[in-house]
Each structure stands twice: as structure tokens, then as C-alpha cells.
C-alpha positions as CSV (number, residue, x, y, z in Angstrom):
1,X,-183.8,-178.5,26.6
2,X,-181.6,-181.5,27.2
3,X,-180.7,-182.6,30.7
4,X,-176.9,-183.1,30.9
5,X,-176.6,-183.9,34.6
6,X,-178.2,-184.0,37.9
7,X,-176.5,-182.9,41.3
8,X,-177.3,-184.1,44.6
9,X,-178.8,-181.6,47.1
10,X,-176.2,-179.1,47.9
11,X,-176.5,-176.6,50.9
12,X,-175.9,-173.1,49.3
13,X,-177.4,-170.7,52.0
14,X,-176.0,-172.1,55.3
15,X,-177.0,-175.0,57.5
16,X,-180.2,-173.7,58.6
17,X,-181.7,-172.9,55.4
18,X,-183.8,-176.0,53.6
19,X,-182.3,-177.1,50.2
20,X,-184.3,-175.7,47.4
21,X,-184.4,-177.0,43.8
22,X,-182.4,-175.1,41.3
23,X,-182.0,-175.3,37.4
24,X,-178.7,-174.3,35.8
25,X,-179.2,-173.7,31.9
26,X,-177.4,-172.3,29.0
27,X,-179.2,-169.5,27.0
28,X,-176.9,-168.5,24.2
29,X,-178.7,-165.1,23.4
30,X,-178.0,-163.9,27.0
31,X,-174.4,-163.1,28.0
32,X,-173.3,-165.6,30.9
33,X,-173.4,-164.2,34.4
34,X,-172.6,-167.3,36.6
35,X,-171.0,-170.5,36.2
36,X,-170.1,-173.1,38.9
37,X,-167.2,-175.3,38.5
38,X,-166.2,-178.1,40.8
39,X,-162.3,-178.2,41.2
40,X,-160.4,-181.4,42.5
41,X,-157.7,-179.7,44.2
42,X,-155.0,-180.7,42.0
43,X,-153.4,-178.2,39.4
44,X,-155.7,-175.4,40.6
45,X,-153.7,-172.5,38.9
46,X,-153.6,-174.6,35.6
47,X,-157.4,-175.1,36.0
48,X,-158.1,-171.5,36.7
49,X,-156.3,-170.6,33.7
50,X,-158.2,-172.8,31.5
51,X,-161.5,-171.6,33.0
52,X,-160.4,-167.8,32.2
53,X,-159.4,-168.7,28.8
54,X,-162.7,-170.6,28.1
55,X,-164.8,-167.9,29.8
56,X,-163.3,-165.1,27.5
57,X,-164.0,-167.4,24.4
58,X,-167.5,-167.3,25.0
59,X,-168.1,-164.1,26.6
60,X,-165.1,-161.8,25.6
61,X,-166.6,-158.5,26.8
62,X,-167.8,-159.8,30.2
63,X,-165.2,-159.5,32.9
64,X,-164.7,-162.8,35.0
65,X,-165.1,-162.5,38.8
66,X,-164.2,-165.6,40.6
67,X,-164.7,-166.7,44.2
68,X,-164.5,-170.0,46.1
69,X,-167.7,-171.2,47.5
70,X,-165.9,-172.9,50.1
71,X,-164.6,-169.4,51.6
72,X,-168.5,-168.2,51.6
73,X,-169.6,-171.5,53.3
74,X,-167.1,-171.4,55.9
75,X,-168.2,-167.8,56.9
76,X,-171.8,-169.4,57.2
77,X,-170.9,-172.3,59.2
78,X,-168.5,-170.3,61.6
79,X,-171.4,-168.4,63.1
80,X,-173.0,-171.6,64.1
81,X,-170.0,-173.1,65.5
82,X,-169.4,-170.1,67.8
């Protein structure tokens, strides 16, 4: 495989769970199940529309279900703040 990028440690499971290694890869014979996209916060509607179009080009029979990690993280960290 060709490495196309390296991401700094990211807390995915809340502040109390240690950061674990993860590999993201593309396997063309398997239909996509998840992708992660970092948005800048500018032109969000246009960016989401572009993502939808691109997703459907590669996986026309797979519905896209989108959510923002920031919403998930907020719930994880709110419990600690209380």
C-alpha cells in the first residue's frame, strides 16, 4: 500500500480513553462504509453537496449517512464537565 498521509493523535472515544492507533485504507472490492472528512467551516453546504456527489460516484447503491464528530465529542466531554 502507499501511505498518503499521517494524522496526529486524535481523541475519538472521549477524554478518558487512551489514543489508539488506526489505519484508514481504500479497498476497491469492498463498498465503502465510512469516510472522515475535515471541514474548514467555510462553505459547509457546498462542501457537503460535493461530498454527496462524490460518494454517489463511487458507491451509487450505498446511502450516505452523515454526522459531525463535533456533536459526538460534545456529548462525551459534557459528562466530564458536569
